[in-house]
mmCIF file of the N, C-alpha and C atoms, coordinates in Angstrom:
data_MODEL
# 
_entry.id   MODEL 
# 
loop_
_atom_site.group_PDB 
_atom_site.id 
_atom_site.type_symbol 
_atom_site.label_atom_id 
_atom_site.label_alt_id 
_atom_site.label_comp_id 
_atom_site.label_asym_id 
_atom_site.label_entity_id 
_atom_site.label_seq_id 
_atom_site.pdbx_PDB_ins_code 
_atom_site.Cartn_x 
_atom_site.Cartn_y 
_atom_site.Cartn_z 
_atom_site.occupancy 
_atom_site.B_iso_or_equiv 
_atom_site.pdbx_formal_charge 
_atom_site.auth_seq_id 
_atom_site.auth_comp_id 
_atom_site.auth_asym_id 
_atom_site.auth_atom_id 
_atom_site.pdbx_PDB_model_num 
ATOM 1   N N  . MET A 1 1  ? 55.149 164.479 98.107  1.00 0.00 ? 1  MET A N  1 
ATOM 2   C CA . MET A 1 1  ? 54.742 163.416 98.986  1.00 0.00 ? 1  MET A CA 1 
ATOM 3   C C  . MET A 1 1  ? 53.317 163.642 99.479  1.00 0.00 ? 1  MET A C  1 
ATOM 4   N N  . GLY A 1 2  ? 52.956 164.882 99.654  1.00 0.00 ? 2  GLY A N  1 
ATOM 5   C CA . GLY A 1 2  ? 51.603 165.177 100.110 1.00 0.00 ? 2  GLY A CA 1 
ATOM 6   C C  . GLY A 1 2  ? 50.552 164.841 99.064  1.00 0.00 ? 2  GLY A C  1 
ATOM 7   N N  . LEU A 1 3  ? 50.871 165.045 97.801  1.00 0.00 ? 3  LEU A N  1 
ATOM 8   C CA . LEU A 1 3  ? 49.936 164.678 96.741  1.00 0.00 ? 3  LEU A CA 1 
ATOM 9   C C  . LEU A 1 3  ? 49.819 163.166 96.617  1.00 0.00 ? 3  LEU A C  1 
ATOM 10  N N  . GLY A 1 4  ? 50.869 162.463 96.958  1.00 0.00 ? 4  GLY A N  1 
ATOM 11  C CA . GLY A 1 4  ? 50.832 161.007 96.898  1.00 0.00 ? 4  GLY A CA 1 
ATOM 12  C C  . GLY A 1 4  ? 49.819 160.420 97.859  1.00 0.00 ? 4  GLY A C  1 
ATOM 13  N N  . ALA A 1 5  ? 49.609 161.073 98.986  1.00 0.00 ? 5  ALA A N  1 
ATOM 14  C CA . ALA A 1 5  ? 48.613 160.589 99.949  1.00 0.00 ? 5  ALA A CA 1 
ATOM 15  C C  . ALA A 1 5  ? 47.214 160.669 99.360  1.00 0.00 ? 5  ALA A C  1 
ATOM 16  N N  . PHE A 1 6  ? 46.928 161.713 98.596  1.00 0.00 ? 6  PHE A N  1 
ATOM 17  C CA . PHE A 1 6  ? 45.617 161.839 97.969  1.00 0.00 ? 6  PHE A CA 1 
ATOM 18  C C  . PHE A 1 6  ? 45.402 160.810 96.869  1.00 0.00 ? 6  PHE A C  1 
ATOM 19  N N  . ILE A 1 7  ? 46.466 160.272 96.343  1.00 0.00 ? 7  ILE A N  1 
ATOM 20  C CA . ILE A 1 7  ? 46.361 159.248 95.305  1.00 0.00 ? 7  ILE A CA 1 
ATOM 21  C C  . ILE A 1 7  ? 46.295 157.855 95.920  1.00 0.00 ? 7  ILE A C  1 
ATOM 22  N N  . TRP A 1 8  ? 47.198 157.574 96.859  1.00 0.00 ? 8  TRP A N  1 
ATOM 23  C CA . TRP A 1 8  ? 47.367 156.198 97.340  1.00 0.00 ? 8  TRP A CA 1 
ATOM 24  C C  . TRP A 1 8  ? 46.318 155.769 98.347  1.00 0.00 ? 8  TRP A C  1 
ATOM 25  N N  . ILE A 1 9  ? 45.810 156.664 99.181  1.00 0.00 ? 9  ILE A N  1 
ATOM 26  C CA . ILE A 1 9  ? 44.826 156.252 100.190 1.00 0.00 ? 9  ILE A CA 1 
ATOM 27  C C  . ILE A 1 9  ? 43.513 155.792 99.546  1.00 0.00 ? 9  ILE A C  1 
ATOM 28  N N  . PRO A 1 10 ? 42.907 156.564 98.635  1.00 0.00 ? 10 PRO A N  1 
ATOM 29  C CA . PRO A 1 10 ? 41.687 156.035 98.002  1.00 0.00 ? 10 PRO A CA 1 
ATOM 30  C C  . PRO A 1 10 ? 41.952 154.786 97.171  1.00 0.00 ? 10 PRO A C  1 
ATOM 31  N N  . LEU A 1 11 ? 43.127 154.724 96.556  1.00 0.00 ? 11 LEU A N  1 
ATOM 32  C CA . LEU A 1 11 ? 43.460 153.544 95.765  1.00 0.00 ? 11 LEU A CA 1 
ATOM 33  C C  . LEU A 1 11 ? 43.641 152.318 96.648  1.00 0.00 ? 11 LEU A C  1 
ATOM 34  N N  . SER A 1 12 ? 44.239 152.500 97.820  1.00 0.00 ? 12 SER A N  1 
ATOM 35  C CA . SER A 1 12 ? 44.415 151.359 98.717  1.00 0.00 ? 12 SER A CA 1 
ATOM 36  C C  . SER A 1 12 ? 43.094 150.942 99.363  1.00 0.00 ? 12 SER A C  1 
ATOM 37  N N  . LEU A 1 13 ? 42.183 151.870 99.543  1.00 0.00 ? 13 LEU A N  1 
ATOM 38  C CA . LEU A 1 13 ? 40.862 151.496 100.053 1.00 0.00 ? 13 LEU A CA 1 
ATOM 39  C C  . LEU A 1 13 ? 40.047 150.757 98.995  1.00 0.00 ? 13 LEU A C  1 
ATOM 40  N N  . ALA A 1 14 ? 40.272 151.074 97.721  1.00 0.00 ? 14 ALA A N  1 
ATOM 41  C CA . ALA A 1 14 ? 39.531 150.427 96.641  1.00 0.00 ? 14 ALA A CA 1 
ATOM 42  C C  . ALA A 1 14 ? 40.116 149.065 96.278  1.00 0.00 ? 14 ALA A C  1 
ATOM 43  N N  . LEU A 1 15 ? 41.441 148.984 96.206  1.00 0.00 ? 15 LEU A N  1 
ATOM 44  C CA . LEU A 1 15 ? 42.087 147.753 95.741  1.00 0.00 ? 15 LEU A CA 1 
ATOM 45  C C  . LEU A 1 15 ? 42.658 146.893 96.856  1.00 0.00 ? 15 LEU A C  1 
ATOM 46  N N  . GLY A 1 16 ? 42.934 147.490 97.984  1.00 0.00 ? 16 GLY A N  1 
ATOM 47  C CA . GLY A 1 16 ? 43.613 146.789 99.062  1.00 0.00 ? 16 GLY A CA 1 
ATOM 48  C C  . GLY A 1 16 ? 45.054 147.259 99.155  1.00 0.00 ? 16 GLY A C  1 
ATOM 49  N N  . ARG A 1 17 ? 45.651 147.051 100.310 1.00 0.00 ? 17 ARG A N  1 
ATOM 50  C CA . ARG A 1 17 ? 46.998 147.569 100.524 1.00 0.00 ? 17 ARG A CA 1 
ATOM 51  C C  . ARG A 1 17 ? 48.064 146.801 99.752  1.00 0.00 ? 17 ARG A C  1 
ATOM 52  N N  . ARG A 1 18 ? 47.924 145.491 99.655  1.00 0.00 ? 18 ARG A N  1 
ATOM 53  C CA . ARG A 1 18 ? 48.970 144.688 99.023  1.00 0.00 ? 18 ARG A CA 1 
ATOM 54  C C  . ARG A 1 18 ? 49.163 145.007 97.544  1.00 0.00 ? 18 ARG A C  1 
ATOM 55  N N  . PRO A 1 19 ? 48.103 145.063 96.705  1.00 0.00 ? 19 PRO A N  1 
ATOM 56  C CA . PRO A 1 19 ? 48.325 145.415 95.298  1.00 0.00 ? 19 PRO A CA 1 
ATOM 57  C C  . PRO A 1 19 ? 48.868 146.835 95.122  1.00 0.00 ? 19 PRO A C  1 
ATOM 58  N N  . VAL A 1 20 ? 48.402 147.735 95.956  1.00 0.00 ? 20 VAL A N  1 
ATOM 59  C CA . VAL A 1 20 ? 48.882 149.115 95.856  1.00 0.00 ? 20 VAL A CA 1 
ATOM 60  C C  . VAL A 1 20 ? 50.342 149.200 96.290  1.00 0.00 ? 20 VAL A C  1 
ATOM 61  N N  . PHE A 1 21 ? 50.733 148.399 97.279  1.00 0.00 ? 21 PHE A N  1 
ATOM 62  C CA . PHE A 1 21 ? 52.134 148.360 97.679  1.00 0.00 ? 21 PHE A CA 1 
ATOM 63  C C  . PHE A 1 21 ? 53.011 147.835 96.553  1.00 0.00 ? 21 PHE A C  1 
ATOM 64  N N  . VAL A 1 22 ? 52.535 146.846 95.836  1.00 0.00 ? 22 VAL A N  1 
ATOM 65  C CA . VAL A 1 22 ? 53.302 146.308 94.703  1.00 0.00 ? 22 VAL A CA 1 
ATOM 66  C C  . VAL A 1 22 ? 53.430 147.361 93.606  1.00 0.00 ? 22 VAL A C  1 
ATOM 67  N N  . ILE A 1 23 ? 52.360 148.084 93.344  1.00 0.00 ? 23 ILE A N  1 
ATOM 68  C CA . ILE A 1 23 ? 52.408 149.152 92.337  1.00 0.00 ? 23 ILE A CA 1 
ATOM 69  C C  . ILE A 1 23 ? 53.387 150.244 92.765  1.00 0.00 ? 23 ILE A C  1 
ATOM 70  N N  . ALA A 1 24 ? 53.329 150.645 94.028  1.00 0.00 ? 24 ALA A N  1 
ATOM 71  C CA . ALA A 1 24 ? 54.217 151.699 94.520  1.00 0.00 ? 24 ALA A CA 1 
ATOM 72  C C  . ALA A 1 24 ? 55.671 151.244 94.523  1.00 0.00 ? 24 ALA A C  1 
ATOM 73  N N  . ALA A 1 25 ? 55.918 149.997 94.883  1.00 0.00 ? 25 ALA A N  1 
ATOM 74  C CA . ALA A 1 25 ? 57.285 149.491 94.886  1.00 0.00 ? 25 ALA A CA 1 
ATOM 75  C C  . ALA A 1 25 ? 57.845 149.397 93.475  1.00 0.00 ? 25 ALA A C  1 
ATOM 76  N N  . THR A 1 26 ? 57.008 149.009 92.533  1.00 0.00 ? 26 THR A N  1 
ATOM 77  C CA . THR A 1 26 ? 57.450 148.944 91.135  1.00 0.00 ? 26 THR A CA 1 
ATOM 78  C C  . THR A 1 26 ? 57.747 150.338 90.596  1.00 0.00 ? 26 THR A C  1 
ATOM 79  N N  . LEU A 1 27 ? 56.868 151.291 90.911  1.00 0.00 ? 27 LEU A N  1 
ATOM 80  C CA . LEU A 1 27 ? 57.124 152.671 90.479  1.00 0.00 ? 27 LEU A CA 1 
ATOM 81  C C  . LEU A 1 27 ? 58.383 153.238 91.126  1.00 0.00 ? 27 LEU A C  1 
ATOM 82  N N  . MET A 1 28 ? 58.608 152.890 92.382  1.00 0.00 ? 28 MET A N  1 
ATOM 83  C CA . MET A 1 28 ? 59.806 153.363 93.070  1.00 0.00 ? 28 MET A CA 1 
ATOM 84  C C  . MET A 1 28 ? 61.063 152.797 92.398  1.00 0.00 ? 28 MET A C  1 
ATOM 85  N N  . PHE A 1 29 ? 61.036 151.505 92.076  1.00 0.00 ? 29 PHE A N  1 
ATOM 86  C CA . PHE A 1 29 ? 62.180 150.882 91.418  1.00 0.00 ? 29 PHE A CA 1 
ATOM 87  C C  . PHE A 1 29 ? 62.436 151.500 90.051  1.00 0.00 ? 29 PHE A C  1 
ATOM 88  N N  . LEU A 1 30 ? 61.386 151.651 89.255  1.00 0.00 ? 30 LEU A N  1 
ATOM 89  C CA . LEU A 1 30 ? 61.560 152.197 87.912  1.00 0.00 ? 30 LEU A CA 1 
ATOM 90  C C  . LEU A 1 30 ? 62.004 153.654 87.926  1.00 0.00 ? 30 LEU A C  1 
ATOM 91  N N  . SER A 1 31 ? 61.473 154.444 88.841  1.00 0.00 ? 31 SER A N  1 
ATOM 92  C CA . SER A 1 31 ? 61.867 155.853 88.869  1.00 0.00 ? 31 SER A CA 1 
ATOM 93  C C  . SER A 1 31 ? 63.269 156.032 89.441  1.00 0.00 ? 31 SER A C  1 
ATOM 94  N N  . SER A 1 32 ? 63.691 155.179 90.371  1.00 0.00 ? 32 SER A N  1 
ATOM 95  C CA . SER A 1 32 ? 65.075 155.282 90.842  1.00 0.00 ? 32 SER A CA 1 
ATOM 96  C C  . SER A 1 32 ? 66.045 154.799 89.779  1.00 0.00 ? 32 SER A C  1 
ATOM 97  N N  . LEU A 1 33 ? 65.639 153.824 88.992  1.00 0.00 ? 33 LEU A N  1 
ATOM 98  C CA . LEU A 1 33 ? 66.463 153.394 87.859  1.00 0.00 ? 33 LEU A CA 1 
ATOM 99  C C  . LEU A 1 33 ? 66.557 154.502 86.817  1.00 0.00 ? 33 LEU A C  1 
ATOM 100 N N  . ALA A 1 34 ? 65.444 155.171 86.566  1.00 0.00 ? 34 ALA A N  1 
ATOM 101 C CA . ALA A 1 34 ? 65.451 156.292 85.620  1.00 0.00 ? 34 ALA A CA 1 
ATOM 102 C C  . ALA A 1 34 ? 66.290 157.453 86.144  1.00 0.00 ? 34 ALA A C  1 
ATOM 103 N N  . ALA A 1 35 ? 66.275 157.670 87.449  1.00 0.00 ? 35 ALA A N  1 
ATOM 104 C CA . ALA A 1 35 ? 67.106 158.739 88.019  1.00 0.00 ? 35 ALA A CA 1 
ATOM 105 C C  . ALA A 1 35 ? 68.585 158.400 87.879  1.00 0.00 ? 35 ALA A C  1 
ATOM 106 N N  . GLY A 1 36 ? 68.909 157.140 87.978  1.00 0.00 ? 36 GLY A N  1 
ATOM 107 C CA . GLY A 1 36 ? 70.308 156.739 87.832  1.00 0.00 ? 36 GLY A CA 1 
ATOM 108 C C  . GLY A 1 36 ? 70.820 156.912 86.425  1.00 0.00 ? 36 GLY A C  1 
ATOM 109 N N  . PHE A 1 37 ? 69.952 156.749 85.440  1.00 0.00 ? 37 PHE A N  1 
ATOM 110 C CA . PHE A 1 37 ? 70.365 156.859 84.042  1.00 0.00 ? 37 PHE A CA 1 
ATOM 111 C C  . PHE A 1 37 ? 69.950 158.177 83.405  1.00 0.00 ? 37 PHE A C  1 
ATOM 112 N N  . ALA A 1 38 ? 69.528 159.137 84.189  1.00 0.00 ? 38 ALA A N  1 
ATOM 113 C CA . ALA A 1 38 ? 69.083 160.428 83.654  1.00 0.00 ? 38 ALA A CA 1 
ATOM 114 C C  . ALA A 1 38 ? 70.247 161.155 83.007  1.00 0.00 ? 38 ALA A C  1 
ATOM 115 N N  . ARG A 1 39 ? 69.986 161.694 81.814  1.00 0.00 ? 39 ARG A N  1 
ATOM 116 C CA . ARG A 1 39 ? 71.023 162.428 81.093  1.00 0.00 ? 39 ARG A CA 1 
ATOM 117 C C  . ARG A 1 39 ? 70.820 163.930 81.138  1.00 0.00 ? 39 ARG A C  1 
ATOM 118 N N  . SER A 1 40 ? 69.679 164.367 81.616  1.00 0.00 ? 40 SER A N  1 
ATOM 119 C CA . SER A 1 40 ? 69.436 165.798 81.726  1.00 0.00 ? 40 SER A CA 1 
ATOM 120 C C  . SER A 1 40 ? 68.791 166.096 83.073  1.00 0.00 ? 40 SER A C  1 
ATOM 121 N N  . TYR A 1 41 ? 68.779 167.356 83.379  1.00 0.00 ? 41 TYR A N  1 
ATOM 122 C CA . TYR A 1 41 ? 68.190 167.791 84.640  1.00 0.00 ? 41 TYR A CA 1 
ATOM 123 C C  . TYR A 1 41 ? 66.693 167.494 84.679  1.00 0.00 ? 41 TYR A C  1 
ATOM 124 N N  . TYR A 1 42 ? 66.014 167.644 83.568  1.00 0.00 ? 42 TYR A N  1 
ATOM 125 C CA . TYR A 1 42 ? 64.573 167.472 83.541  1.00 0.00 ? 42 TYR A CA 1 
ATOM 126 C C  . TYR A 1 42 ? 64.178 166.007 83.685  1.00 0.00 ? 42 TYR A C  1 
ATOM 127 N N  . GLU A 1 43 ? 64.974 165.104 83.156  1.00 0.00 ? 43 GLU A N  1 
ATOM 128 C CA . GLU A 1 43 ? 64.718 163.678 83.377  1.00 0.00 ? 43 GLU A CA 1 
ATOM 129 C C  . GLU A 1 43 ? 64.898 163.330 84.854  1.00 0.00 ? 43 GLU A C  1 
ATOM 130 N N  . LEU A 1 44 ? 65.932 163.885 85.464  1.00 0.00 ? 44 LEU A N  1 
ATOM 131 C CA . LEU A 1 44 ? 66.166 163.654 86.883  1.00 0.00 ? 44 LEU A CA 1 
ATOM 132 C C  . LEU A 1 44 ? 65.048 164.248 87.731  1.00 0.00 ? 44 LEU A C  1 
ATOM 133 N N  . LEU A 1 45 ? 64.602 165.436 87.375  1.00 0.00 ? 45 LEU A N  1 
ATOM 134 C CA . LEU A 1 45 ? 63.517 166.080 88.105  1.00 0.00 ? 45 LEU A CA 1 
ATOM 135 C C  . LEU A 1 45 ? 62.224 165.274 88.019  1.00 0.00 ? 45 LEU A C  1 
ATOM 136 N N  . ALA A 1 46 ? 61.905 164.768 86.848  1.00 0.00 ? 46 ALA A N  1 
ATOM 137 C CA . ALA A 1 46 ? 60.683 163.969 86.687  1.00 0.00 ? 46 ALA A CA 1 
ATOM 138 C C  . ALA A 1 46 ? 60.757 162.680 87.487  1.00 0.00 ? 46 ALA A C  1 
ATOM 139 N N  . SER A 1 47 ? 61.903 162.029 87.479  1.00 0.00 ? 47 SER A N  1 
ATOM 140 C CA . SER A 1 47 ? 62.015 160.770 88.218  1.00 0.00 ? 47 SER A CA 1 
ATOM 141 C C  . SER A 1 47 ? 62.002 161.003 89.727  1.00 0.00 ? 47 SER A C  1 
ATOM 142 N N  . VAL A 1 48 ? 62.576 162.099 90.187  1.00 0.00 ? 48 VAL A N  1 
ATOM 143 C CA . VAL A 1 48 ? 62.533 162.402 91.619  1.00 0.00 ? 48 VAL A CA 1 
ATOM 144 C C  . VAL A 1 48 ? 61.110 162.789 92.045  1.00 0.00 ? 48 VAL A C  1 
ATOM 145 N N  . CYS A 1 49 ? 60.358 163.415 91.168  1.00 0.00 ? 49 CYS A N  1 
ATOM 146 C CA . CYS A 1 49 ? 58.954 163.719 91.478  1.00 0.00 ? 49 CYS A CA 1 
ATOM 147 C C  . CYS A 1 49 ? 58.132 162.441 91.613  1.00 0.00 ? 49 CYS A C  1 
ATOM 148 N N  . VAL A 1 50 ? 58.385 161.462 90.764  1.00 0.00 ? 50 VAL A N  1 
ATOM 149 C CA . VAL A 1 50 ? 57.691 160.181 90.883  1.00 0.00 ? 50 VAL A CA 1 
ATOM 150 C C  . VAL A 1 50 ? 58.127 159.472 92.154  1.00 0.00 ? 50 VAL A C  1 
ATOM 151 N N  . LEU A 1 51 ? 59.394 159.591 92.522  1.00 0.00 ? 51 LEU A N  1 
ATOM 152 C CA . LEU A 1 51 ? 59.862 159.022 93.789  1.00 0.00 ? 51 LEU A CA 1 
ATOM 153 C C  . LEU A 1 51 ? 59.125 159.642 94.966  1.00 0.00 ? 51 LEU A C  1 
ATOM 154 N N  . GLY A 1 52 ? 58.892 160.933 94.919  1.00 0.00 ? 52 GLY A N  1 
ATOM 155 C CA . GLY A 1 52 ? 58.149 161.602 95.982  1.00 0.00 ? 52 GLY A CA 1 
ATOM 156 C C  . GLY A 1 52 ? 56.712 161.131 96.068  1.00 0.00 ? 52 GLY A C  1 
ATOM 157 N N  . LEU A 1 53 ? 56.082 160.881 94.916  1.00 0.00 ? 53 LEU A N  1 
ATOM 158 C CA . LEU A 1 53 ? 54.715 160.369 94.931  1.00 0.00 ? 53 LEU A CA 1 
ATOM 159 C C  . LEU A 1 53 ? 54.652 158.980 95.545  1.00 0.00 ? 53 LEU A C  1 
ATOM 160 N N  . THR A 1 54 ? 55.634 158.144 95.241  1.00 0.00 ? 54 THR A N  1 
ATOM 161 C CA . THR A 1 54 ? 55.608 156.797 95.800  1.00 0.00 ? 54 THR A CA 1 
ATOM 162 C C  . THR A 1 54 ? 55.971 156.787 97.283  1.00 0.00 ? 54 THR A C  1 
ATOM 163 N N  . GLU A 1 55 ? 56.774 157.742 97.715  1.00 0.00 ? 55 GLU A N  1 
ATOM 164 C CA . GLU A 1 55 ? 57.067 157.839 99.144  1.00 0.00 ? 55 GLU A CA 1 
ATOM 165 C C  . GLU A 1 55 ? 55.841 158.287 99.927  1.00 0.00 ? 55 GLU A C  1 
ATOM 166 N N  . GLY A 1 56 ? 54.946 158.984 99.274  1.00 0.00 ? 56 GLY A N  1 
ATOM 167 C CA . GLY A 1 56 ? 53.705 159.370 99.915  1.00 0.00 ? 56 GLY A CA 1 
ATOM 168 C C  . GLY A 1 56 ? 52.855 158.175 100.296 1.00 0.00 ? 56 GLY A C  1 
ATOM 169 N N  . PHE A 1 57 ? 53.024 157.067 99.599  1.00 0.00 ? 57 PHE A N  1 
ATOM 170 C CA . PHE A 1 57 ? 52.288 155.852 99.949  1.00 0.00 ? 57 PHE A CA 1 
ATOM 171 C C  . PHE A 1 57 ? 52.726 155.320 101.301 1.00 0.00 ? 57 PHE A C  1 
ATOM 172 N N  . SER A 1 58 ? 54.027 155.250 101.516 1.00 0.00 ? 58 SER A N  1 
ATOM 173 C CA . SER A 1 58 ? 54.503 154.680 102.784 1.00 0.00 ? 58 SER A CA 1 
ATOM 174 C C  . SER A 1 58 ? 54.125 155.561 103.964 1.00 0.00 ? 58 SER A C  1 
ATOM 175 N N  . LEU A 1 59 ? 54.202 156.854 103.801 1.00 0.00 ? 59 LEU A N  1 
ATOM 176 C CA . LEU A 1 59 ? 53.813 157.746 104.896 1.00 0.00 ? 59 LEU A CA 1 
ATOM 177 C C  . LEU A 1 59 ? 52.313 157.735 105.147 1.00 0.00 ? 59 LEU A C  1 
ATOM 178 N N  . SER A 1 60 ? 51.531 157.630 104.087 1.00 0.00 ? 60 SER A N  1 
ATOM 179 C CA . SER A 1 60 ? 50.081 157.654 104.276 1.00 0.00 ? 60 SER A CA 1 
ATOM 180 C C  . SER A 1 60 ? 49.570 156.353 104.867 1.00 0.00 ? 60 SER A C  1 
ATOM 181 N N  . THR A 1 61 ? 50.171 155.225 104.554 1.00 0.00 ? 61 THR A N  1 
ATOM 182 C CA . THR A 1 61 ? 49.702 153.975 105.150 1.00 0.00 ? 61 THR A CA 1 
ATOM 183 C C  . THR A 1 61 ? 50.112 153.872 106.599 1.00 0.00 ? 61 THR A C  1 
ATOM 184 N N  . VAL A 1 62 ? 51.225 154.460 106.965 1.00 0.00 ? 62 VAL A N  1 
ATOM 185 C CA . VAL A 1 62 ? 51.630 154.462 108.373 1.00 0.00 ? 62 VAL A CA 1 
ATOM 186 C C  . VAL A 1 62 ? 50.680 155.333 109.187 1.00 0.00 ? 62 VAL A C  1 
ATOM 187 N N  . CYS A 1 63 ? 50.254 156.440 108.637 1.00 0.00 ? 63 CYS A N  1 
ATOM 188 C CA . CYS A 1 63 ? 49.376 157.356 109.366 1.00 0.00 ? 63 CYS A CA 1 
ATOM 189 C C  . CYS A 1 63 ? 47.941 156.864 109.411 1.00 0.00 ? 63 CYS A C  1 
ATOM 190 N N  . TRP A 1 64 ? 47.445 156.241 108.348 1.00 0.00 ? 64 TRP A N  1 
ATOM 191 C CA . TRP A 1 64 ? 46.038 155.887 108.277 1.00 0.00 ? 64 TRP A CA 1 
ATOM 192 C C  . TRP A 1 64 ? 45.727 154.500 108.810 1.00 0.00 ? 64 TRP A C  1 
ATOM 193 N N  . TYR A 1 65 ? 46.669 153.582 108.702 1.00 0.00 ? 65 TYR A N  1 
ATOM 194 C CA . TYR A 1 65 ? 46.415 152.208 109.129 1.00 0.00 ? 65 TYR A CA 1 
ATOM 195 C C  . TYR A 1 65 ? 47.232 151.891 110.362 1.00 0.00 ? 65 TYR A C  1 
ATOM 196 N N  . PRO A 1 66 ? 46.615 151.375 111.405 1.00 0.00 ? 66 PRO A N  1 
ATOM 197 C CA . PRO A 1 66 ? 47.376 151.063 112.623 1.00 0.00 ? 66 PRO A CA 1 
ATOM 198 C C  . PRO A 1 66 ? 48.258 149.834 112.456 1.00 0.00 ? 66 PRO A C  1 
# 
């Protein structure tokens, strides 16, 4: 989640919050779908790591934007 802040904050300053929110929500949906259909531990681990990156967006926008 901490690495997600380093990705999402500059991206949201460059593109705006709304497009970045759509990207993060889409990634969250796809990675949770992949976690649901994971057949091995490594697939589950990769999808949960992507979930953590997208959760970093919500925490970073709450902290940086009033």
